[in-house]
DRENZABA-999674 format. One record per residue (C-alpha): residue number from 0; residue in one letter; x, y, z. Coordinates in nm, 4 decimals, padded with zeros to 6 digits. Layout:
N
{seq NUM, type A, x X, y Y, z Z}
...
END
This chain:
297
{seq 0, type M, x 04.5608, y 10.7526, z 16.7228}
{seq 1, type F, x 04.9478, y 10.8090, z 16.6267}
{seq 2, type K, x 05.0092, y 11.1284, z 16.5585}
{seq 3, type G, x 05.3041, y 11.4284, z 16.6402}
{seq 4, type I, x 05.6321, y 11.3407, z 16.6312}
{seq 5, type L, x 05.7310, y 11.0142, z 16.7820}
{seq 6, type T, x 06.0551, y 10.8622, z 16.8323}
{seq 7, type P, x 06.2106, y 10.5067, z 16.7525}
{seq 8, type V, x 06.4297, y 10.5141, z 17.0571}
{seq 9, type I, x 06.7598, y 10.3670, z 17.1015}
{seq 10, type T, x 06.8250, y 10.1152, z 17.3318}
{seq 11, type V, x 07.1234, y 10.2117, z 17.5533}
{seq 12, type L, x 07.4099, y 09.8879, z 17.6171}
{seq 13, type D, x 07.7007, y 09.8837, z 17.8603}
{seq 14, type E, x 08.0704, y 09.8255, z 17.8012}
{seq 15, type H, x 07.9663, y 09.4556, z 17.7692}
{seq 16, type G, x 07.6965, y 09.4987, z 17.4913}
{seq 17, type K, x 07.4343, y 09.4588, z 17.7669}
{seq 18, type I, x 07.1204, y 09.6441, z 17.8448}
{seq 19, type D, x 07.1952, y 09.9640, z 18.0294}
{seq 20, type F, x 06.8671, y 10.0470, z 18.2370}
{seq 21, type Q, x 07.0145, y 10.3334, z 18.3723}
{seq 22, type G, x 07.1035, y 10.4697, z 18.1223}
{seq 23, type N, x 06.8068, y 10.4024, z 17.9537}
{seq 24, type K, x 06.5894, y 10.6160, z 18.2016}
{seq 25, type I, x 06.7903, y 10.8640, z 18.1000}
{seq 26, type V, x 06.7150, y 10.8728, z 17.7508}
{seq 27, type I, x 06.3547, y 10.8465, z 17.8245}
{seq 28, type D, x 06.3100, y 11.0934, z 18.0304}
{seq 29, type R, x 06.4597, y 11.3202, z 17.8181}
{seq 30, type L, x 06.2753, y 11.2709, z 17.5020}
{seq 31, type I, x 05.9503, y 11.3147, z 17.7250}
{seq 32, type D, x 06.0670, y 11.6351, z 17.8966}
{seq 33, type N, x 06.1479, y 11.7280, z 17.5522}
{seq 34, type G, x 05.7643, y 11.6738, z 17.4035}
{seq 35, type M, x 05.7624, y 11.3593, z 17.2785}
{seq 36, type N, x 05.4346, y 11.2330, z 17.1499}
{seq 37, type G, x 05.4893, y 10.8978, z 17.1727}
{seq 38, type L, x 05.8166, y 10.6139, z 17.2079}
{seq 39, type L, x 05.8673, y 10.3352, z 16.9968}
{seq 40, type F, x 06.1083, y 10.0464, z 17.1661}
{seq 41, type L, x 06.2332, y 09.7511, z 17.0012}
{seq 42, type G, x 06.2421, y 09.9469, z 16.6066}
{seq 43, type S, x 06.5149, y 09.9542, z 16.3795}
{seq 44, type I, x 06.7109, y 10.1863, z 16.5861}
{seq 45, type G, x 06.6291, y 10.0205, z 16.8925}
{seq 46, type E, x 06.8037, y 09.7206, z 16.7482}
{seq 47, type F, x 06.5136, y 09.4854, z 16.7903}
{seq 48, type F, x 06.7052, y 09.2478, z 16.5327}
{seq 49, type A, x 07.0066, y 09.1841, z 16.7674}
{seq 50, type L, x 06.8605, y 09.1011, z 17.0930}
{seq 51, type T, x 06.7274, y 08.7776, z 17.2104}
{seq 52, type M, x 06.3353, y 08.7275, z 17.3329}
{seq 53, type E, x 06.4261, y 08.7277, z 17.7192}
{seq 54, type E, x 06.6067, y 09.0660, z 17.6480}
{seq 55, type K, x 06.3442, y 09.1941, z 17.4849}
{seq 56, type K, x 06.0947, y 09.1136, z 17.7587}
{seq 57, type E, x 06.2819, y 09.2258, z 18.0144}
{seq 58, type F, x 06.2974, y 09.5783, z 17.8143}
{seq 59, type I, x 05.9102, y 09.5947, z 17.7253}
{seq 60, type Q, x 05.8719, y 09.5275, z 18.1401}
{seq 61, type F, x 06.1359, y 09.8144, z 18.1963}
{seq 62, type V, x 06.0189, y 10.0825, z 17.9623}
{seq 63, type I, x 05.6001, y 10.0114, z 17.9862}
{seq 64, type K, x 05.7159, y 10.0145, z 18.3901}
{seq 65, type T, x 05.9672, y 10.3577, z 18.3289}
{seq 66, type V, x 05.7367, y 10.6242, z 18.0853}
{seq 67, type D, x 05.4538, y 10.4807, z 18.3214}
{seq 68, type K, x 05.1660, y 10.6788, z 18.1181}
{seq 69, type R, x 05.3210, y 11.0023, z 18.0397}
{seq 70, type V, x 05.3051, y 10.9426, z 17.6580}
{seq 71, type A, x 05.2277, y 10.6159, z 17.4526}
{seq 72, type V, x 05.4424, y 10.3393, z 17.4318}
{seq 73, type L, x 05.4365, y 10.1574, z 17.1144}
{seq 74, type I, x 05.6666, y 09.7670, z 17.0974}
{seq 75, type G, x 05.8287, y 09.7006, z 16.7816}
{seq 76, type T, x 05.7303, y 09.3446, z 16.7493}
{seq 77, type G, x 05.8440, y 09.2015, z 16.3965}
{seq 78, type G, x 06.0472, y 08.9531, z 16.3268}
{seq 79, type T, x 06.1478, y 08.5963, z 16.0872}
{seq 80, type V, x 05.9553, y 08.3716, z 16.2767}
{seq 81, type Q, x 05.5422, y 08.4500, z 16.2910}
{seq 82, type E, x 05.4606, y 08.2811, z 16.5873}
{seq 83, type E, x 05.7199, y 08.4975, z 16.7820}
{seq 84, type V, x 05.5741, y 08.8025, z 16.6611}
{seq 85, type I, x 05.2339, y 08.6918, z 16.7811}
{seq 86, type E, x 05.3967, y 08.6083, z 17.1358}
{seq 87, type L, x 05.6017, y 08.9219, z 17.1790}
{seq 88, type T, x 05.3184, y 09.1389, z 17.0611}
{seq 89, type Q, x 05.1122, y 08.9335, z 17.3095}
{seq 90, type F, x 05.3490, y 08.9925, z 17.5703}
{seq 91, type A, x 05.3708, y 09.3969, z 17.5403}
{seq 92, type E, x 04.9842, y 09.3503, z 17.5144}
{seq 93, type K, x 04.9953, y 09.1531, z 17.8684}
{seq 94, type E, x 05.2581, y 09.4240, z 18.0014}
{seq 95, type G, x 05.0501, y 09.7275, z 17.9233}
{seq 96, type A, x 05.1559, y 09.8815, z 17.5829}
{seq 97, type D, x 04.9761, y 10.1196, z 17.3897}
{seq 98, type G, x 05.0628, y 09.9661, z 17.0553}
{seq 99, type V, x 05.2552, y 09.7648, z 16.8356}
{seq 100, type T, x 05.4910, y 09.8516, z 16.5395}
{seq 101, type V, x 05.5207, y 09.5170, z 16.2975}
{seq 102, type I, x 05.7725, y 09.5068, z 16.0255}
{seq 103, type S, x 05.6572, y 09.3363, z 15.7289}
{seq 104, type P, x 05.7976, y 09.0217, z 15.6455}
{seq 105, type Y, x 06.1782, y 09.0063, z 15.5374}
{seq 106, type Y, x 06.4410, y 08.8081, z 15.3596}
{seq 107, type F, x 06.2282, y 08.6687, z 15.0810}
{seq 108, type K, x 06.0215, y 08.9195, z 14.8794}
{seq 109, type H, x 05.7130, y 08.8025, z 14.9518}
{seq 110, type D, x 05.3535, y 08.8695, z 14.7402}
{seq 111, type D, x 05.1069, y 09.1040, z 14.8411}
{seq 112, type E, x 04.8621, y 08.8032, z 14.9225}
{seq 113, type T, x 05.1453, y 08.6282, z 15.2084}
{seq 114, type I, x 05.1631, y 08.9691, z 15.3318}
{seq 115, type Y, x 04.8041, y 08.9961, z 15.3560}
{seq 116, type R, x 04.8156, y 08.7070, z 15.5503}
{seq 117, type Y, x 05.0866, y 08.7678, z 15.7854}
{seq 118, type F, x 04.9504, y 09.1108, z 15.9109}
{seq 119, type A, x 04.6154, y 08.9521, z 15.9450}
{seq 120, type N, x 04.7908, y 08.6713, z 16.1241}
{seq 121, type V, x 04.9204, y 08.9082, z 16.4034}
{seq 122, type A, x 04.5757, y 09.1616, z 16.3793}
{seq 123, type R, x 04.3939, y 08.8422, z 16.4654}
{seq 124, type N, x 04.6021, y 08.7267, z 16.7954}
{seq 125, type T, x 04.5847, y 09.0445, z 16.9722}
{seq 126, type S, x 04.3808, y 09.3750, z 17.0653}
{seq 127, type L, x 04.6185, y 09.5946, z 17.0865}
{seq 128, type P, x 04.6948, y 09.8856, z 16.7617}
{seq 129, type I, x 04.9410, y 09.7661, z 16.5414}
{seq 130, type M, x 05.1245, y 10.0347, z 16.3420}
{seq 131, type I, x 05.2986, y 09.8534, z 16.0294}
{seq 132, type Y, x 05.6207, y 09.9658, z 15.9251}
{seq 133, type N, x 05.7409, y 09.9638, z 15.5556}
{seq 134, type F, x 06.1030, y 09.9729, z 15.5134}
{seq 135, type P, x 06.1430, y 09.8269, z 15.1824}
{seq 136, type E, x 06.5253, y 09.9353, z 15.1649}
{seq 137, type R, x 06.5537, y 09.6438, z 15.4578}
{seq 138, type T, x 06.2484, y 09.3828, z 15.3570}
{seq 139, type A, x 06.2559, y 09.3845, z 14.9663}
{seq 140, type V, x 05.9196, y 09.5015, z 14.9581}
{seq 141, type N, x 05.7622, y 09.8202, z 14.9074}
{seq 142, type L, x 05.3684, y 09.8138, z 15.0552}
{seq 143, type E, x 05.1759, y 09.9497, z 14.8339}
{seq 144, type P, x 04.8515, y 10.1777, z 14.9269}
{seq 145, type E, x 04.5575, y 09.8848, z 14.7730}
{seq 146, type L, x 04.7696, y 09.6671, z 15.0746}
{seq 147, type V, x 04.7444, y 09.9099, z 15.3389}
{seq 148, type L, x 04.3720, y 10.0397, z 15.2559}
{seq 149, type R, x 04.2681, y 09.6887, z 15.2090}
{seq 150, type L, x 04.4277, y 09.5710, z 15.5697}
{seq 151, type A, x 04.2923, y 09.8469, z 15.7415}
{seq 152, type K, x 03.9603, y 09.7969, z 15.6443}
{seq 153, type D, x 03.9383, y 09.4418, z 15.7422}
{seq 154, type F, x 04.1216, y 09.5005, z 16.0879}
{seq 155, type S, x 03.9985, y 09.7493, z 16.2860}
{seq 156, type N, x 04.2935, y 09.7357, z 16.5301}
{seq 157, type I, x 04.5367, y 09.8330, z 16.1891}
{seq 158, type V, x 04.5669, y 10.1840, z 16.2851}
{seq 159, type A, x 04.8478, y 10.3457, z 16.0982}
{seq 160, type I, x 05.1325, y 10.2956, z 15.9203}
{seq 161, type K, x 05.5335, y 10.4184, z 15.9654}
{seq 162, type D, x 05.6335, y 10.4591, z 15.5545}
{seq 163, type T, x 05.9902, y 10.4369, z 15.5519}
{seq 164, type V, x 06.0287, y 10.5470, z 15.1899}
{seq 165, type D, x 06.2712, y 10.7903, z 15.0614}
{seq 166, type N, x 06.0302, y 10.8905, z 14.8133}
{seq 167, type I, x 05.8004, y 11.1595, z 14.9479}
{seq 168, type S, x 05.5408, y 11.0514, z 14.6792}
{seq 169, type H, x 05.5056, y 10.7211, z 14.8000}
{seq 170, type T, x 05.3564, y 10.8591, z 15.1050}
{seq 171, type R, x 05.1386, y 11.0732, z 14.9673}
{seq 172, type K, x 04.9634, y 10.8343, z 14.7649}
{seq 173, type L, x 04.9059, y 10.6308, z 15.0933}
{seq 174, type I, x 04.7451, y 10.9557, z 15.1755}
{seq 175, type Q, x 04.5103, y 11.0301, z 14.9144}
{seq 176, type F, x 04.4558, y 10.6824, z 14.8559}
{seq 177, type I, x 04.3388, y 10.5564, z 15.2272}
{seq 178, type K, x 04.2591, y 10.8656, z 15.4466}
{seq 179, type P, x 03.9065, y 10.8875, z 15.2131}
{seq 180, type E, x 03.8215, y 10.5357, z 15.3632}
{seq 181, type C, x 03.9798, y 10.5676, z 15.6649}
{seq 182, type P, x 04.0349, y 10.9065, z 15.7910}
{seq 183, type N, x 04.1685, y 10.7855, z 16.1019}
{seq 184, type F, x 04.4440, y 10.6012, z 15.9556}
{seq 185, type S, x 04.7826, y 10.7766, z 16.0831}
{seq 186, type I, x 05.0169, y 10.7863, z 15.8680}
{seq 187, type L, x 05.4055, y 10.9221, z 15.9496}
{seq 188, type S, x 05.6822, y 10.9292, z 15.7648}
{seq 189, type G, x 06.0216, y 10.7414, z 15.9157}
{seq 190, type F, x 06.2587, y 10.9847, z 15.6971}
{seq 191, type D, x 06.2901, y 11.2867, z 15.9237}
{seq 192, type E, x 06.3012, y 11.5607, z 15.6638}
{seq 193, type Y, x 06.0316, y 11.4771, z 15.5114}
{seq 194, type L, x 05.8019, y 11.5462, z 15.8536}
{seq 195, type L, x 05.7334, y 11.8813, z 15.6508}
{seq 196, type P, x 05.6212, y 11.7118, z 15.3170}
{seq 197, type N, x 05.4153, y 11.4412, z 15.5179}
{seq 198, type L, x 05.2435, y 11.7282, z 15.7139}
{seq 199, type L, x 05.1671, y 11.9248, z 15.3865}
{seq 200, type A, x 05.0793, y 11.6077, z 15.1667}
{seq 201, type G, x 04.7428, y 11.5873, z 15.4860}
{seq 202, type G, x 04.9965, y 11.2788, z 15.6780}
{seq 203, type D, x 05.0158, y 11.2829, z 16.0532}
{seq 204, type G, x 05.3288, y 11.3233, z 16.1547}
{seq 205, type V, x 05.7254, y 11.1199, z 16.1772}
{seq 206, type L, x 05.8616, y 10.8469, z 16.3390}
{seq 207, type C, x 06.2333, y 10.9130, z 16.2716}
{seq 208, type G, x 06.5922, y 10.8796, z 16.4226}
{seq 209, type L, x 06.7034, y 11.2440, z 16.4610}
{seq 210, type T, x 06.4309, y 11.3258, z 16.7226}
{seq 211, type N, x 06.6500, y 11.1322, z 16.9583}
{seq 212, type I, x 06.9344, y 11.3666, z 16.9292}
{seq 213, type I, x 06.7400, y 11.7297, z 16.8847}
{seq 214, type P, x 06.3864, y 11.6683, z 17.0181}
{seq 215, type E, x 06.3397, y 12.0328, z 17.0427}
{seq 216, type I, x 06.3995, y 12.1121, z 16.6574}
{seq 217, type F, x 06.0807, y 11.8637, z 16.5784}
{seq 218, type V, x 05.8804, y 12.0172, z 16.8125}
{seq 219, type D, x 05.9747, y 12.3832, z 16.6762}
{seq 220, type L, x 05.9001, y 12.2786, z 16.3848}
{seq 221, type M, x 05.5474, y 12.1760, z 16.4938}
{seq 222, type K, x 05.4782, y 12.4298, z 16.6630}
{seq 223, type G, x 05.6005, y 12.6554, z 16.3579}
{seq 224, type Y, x 05.3642, y 12.4221, z 16.1439}
{seq 225, type A, x 05.0948, y 12.5098, z 16.3801}
{seq 226, type A, x 05.1173, y 12.8992, z 16.4365}
{seq 227, type K, x 05.2059, y 12.9744, z 16.0214}
{seq 228, type D, x 05.4943, y 13.0721, z 16.1342}
{seq 229, type F, x 05.7381, y 13.0335, z 15.8450}
{seq 230, type E, x 06.0704, y 13.1325, z 15.9789}
{seq 231, type K, x 06.0503, y 12.8873, z 16.2511}
{seq 232, type V, x 05.9625, y 12.6062, z 16.0050}
{seq 233, type A, x 06.2119, y 12.7594, z 15.7809}
{seq 234, type A, x 06.5106, y 12.6952, z 16.0394}
{seq 235, type A, x 06.4043, y 12.3602, z 16.1901}
{seq 236, type Q, x 06.4004, y 12.2308, z 15.8389}
{seq 237, type G, x 06.7394, y 12.3350, z 15.7558}
{seq 238, type K, x 06.8917, y 12.1749, z 16.0908}
{seq 239, type I, x 06.6567, y 11.8758, z 16.0382}
{seq 240, type S, x 06.8366, y 11.8344, z 15.6465}
{seq 241, type F, x 07.1779, y 11.9271, z 15.7475}
{seq 242, type L, x 07.1348, y 11.6466, z 16.0245}
{seq 243, type M, x 07.0849, y 11.4069, z 15.7627}
{seq 244, type K, x 07.4762, y 11.3687, z 15.7184}
{seq 245, type L, x 07.4559, y 11.1462, z 16.0735}
{seq 246, type Y, x 07.3172, y 10.9052, z 15.8972}
{seq 247, type D, x 07.6061, y 10.8345, z 15.6595}
{seq 248, type V, x 07.9141, y 10.8535, z 15.9381}
{seq 249, type S, x 07.8042, y 10.4860, z 16.0596}
{seq 250, type Q, x 07.6913, y 10.1339, z 15.9273}
{seq 251, type P, x 07.4605, y 10.0668, z 15.9962}
{seq 252, type F, x 07.3362, y 10.3855, z 16.1286}
{seq 253, type I, x 07.2778, y 10.3507, z 16.4988}
{seq 254, type A, x 07.5961, y 10.3847, z 16.6541}
{seq 255, type G, x 07.5919, y 10.7292, z 16.4273}
{seq 256, type I, x 07.3078, y 10.8098, z 16.6086}
{seq 257, type K, x 07.3913, y 10.6927, z 16.9587}
{seq 258, type G, x 07.7473, y 10.8809, z 16.8798}
{seq 259, type A, x 07.5108, y 11.2049, z 16.8222}
{seq 260, type V, x 07.2920, y 11.1257, z 17.2002}
{seq 261, type A, x 07.6014, y 11.1087, z 17.3472}
{seq 262, type V, x 07.8053, y 11.4014, z 17.2198}
{seq 263, type R, x 07.5022, y 11.6220, z 17.3085}
{seq 264, type G, x 07.6431, y 11.5248, z 17.6859}
{seq 265, type I, x 07.3513, y 11.2367, z 17.7540}
{seq 266, type P, x 07.5658, y 10.9891, z 17.9956}
{seq 267, type I, x 07.5147, y 10.7279, z 17.7375}
{seq 268, type L, x 07.7911, y 10.5038, z 17.5793}
{seq 269, type P, x 07.7478, y 10.4920, z 17.1987}
{seq 270, type I, x 07.7869, y 10.0721, z 17.1457}
{seq 271, type V, x 07.5911, y 09.8677, z 16.9491}
{seq 272, type K, x 07.5140, y 09.5188, z 16.9258}
{seq 273, type E, x 07.7455, y 09.2719, z 16.7980}
{seq 274, type P, x 07.8796, y 09.2615, z 16.4510}
{seq 275, type G, x 07.8210, y 09.6217, z 16.4207}
{seq 276, type N, x 08.1197, y 09.8380, z 16.4877}
{seq 277, type K, x 08.1969, y 10.0769, z 16.7451}
{seq 278, type L, x 08.2605, y 10.4437, z 16.5973}
{seq 279, type T, x 08.6617, y 10.5490, z 16.5674}
{seq 280, type K, x 08.7510, y 10.8752, z 16.6857}
{seq 281, type E, x 08.7537, y 11.0022, z 16.3515}
{seq 282, type Q, x 08.3817, y 10.9222, z 16.3233}
{seq 283, type M, x 08.3075, y 11.1024, z 16.6994}
{seq 284, type D, x 08.4872, y 11.4010, z 16.5777}
{seq 285, type V, x 08.2411, y 11.4063, z 16.2220}
{seq 286, type I, x 07.9369, y 11.3593, z 16.4528}
{seq 287, type R, x 08.1108, y 11.6871, z 16.6812}
{seq 288, type D, x 08.1546, y 11.8718, z 16.3802}
{seq 289, type H, x 07.7898, y 11.8277, z 16.2428}
{seq 290, type L, x 07.6137, y 11.9047, z 16.5722}
{seq 291, type A, x 07.8736, y 12.2413, z 16.6430}
{seq 292, type K, x 07.7248, y 12.3770, z 16.2581}
{seq 293, type I, x 07.3638, y 12.3482, z 16.3708}
{seq 294, type G, x 07.5006, y 12.5271, z 16.6931}
{seq 295, type I, x 07.3856, y 12.1935, z 16.9425}
{seq 296, type V, x 07.7380, y 12.1785, z 17.1002}
END
């Protein structure tokens, strides 16, 4: 159901750390105009972990109204309190979202049965399509193909996975294990530079942060791949691979992504929620240098 290039959209904030609705509208319209196939709000780059339930609900209403059915809208509803995850998922459904993305339980290292029960409880409480979010660097648990296939077969509304694992072999194993039995189950890579190997392995695309900055380059790669234009694919892949450096500019990397969007001329502030740090002048200079080296500033 969810295929192609999807963006985990930054959440634009004002100088006081509050949601900047006008800034977010500018970002949303730009991504849609540049050909994104879907938008995920309140993902990791969307700072879901730092927003209150009230902020999330207000933002969900805003983004669904702003996108206005132009592309698919996914809402990140994951968290550490299962009741709140279900509550937010049901709220997203009521407001008209096209699906939800739910990260696996985090903080404690849960076993497969606990994780299965968690996703099962969410799936039973919504009719929305669910994308599982596998991010072992944040959750301490890697979702293996056997568990994902079991969930996909047991719940018709568990329809996709975002596999944010810095190892394309894991994504390939998911594709090879799940696709023969559930061919319509979407398998997306969460690491930007794995779009091409994902496609070559039979996957469905990417859901990644650099699309906030260079959506047109990801579109070029997809067009080149469809046309079997190797030169176009290689040129796009080279730029994407180089810009992976942006993830090392700041910790967490969200500020660096926002800074790069601002450097591209989008009128937003690269502010992140506390306790995240503001970018320094030196960090902004590094971002400008990276973007200049691929000729986009």
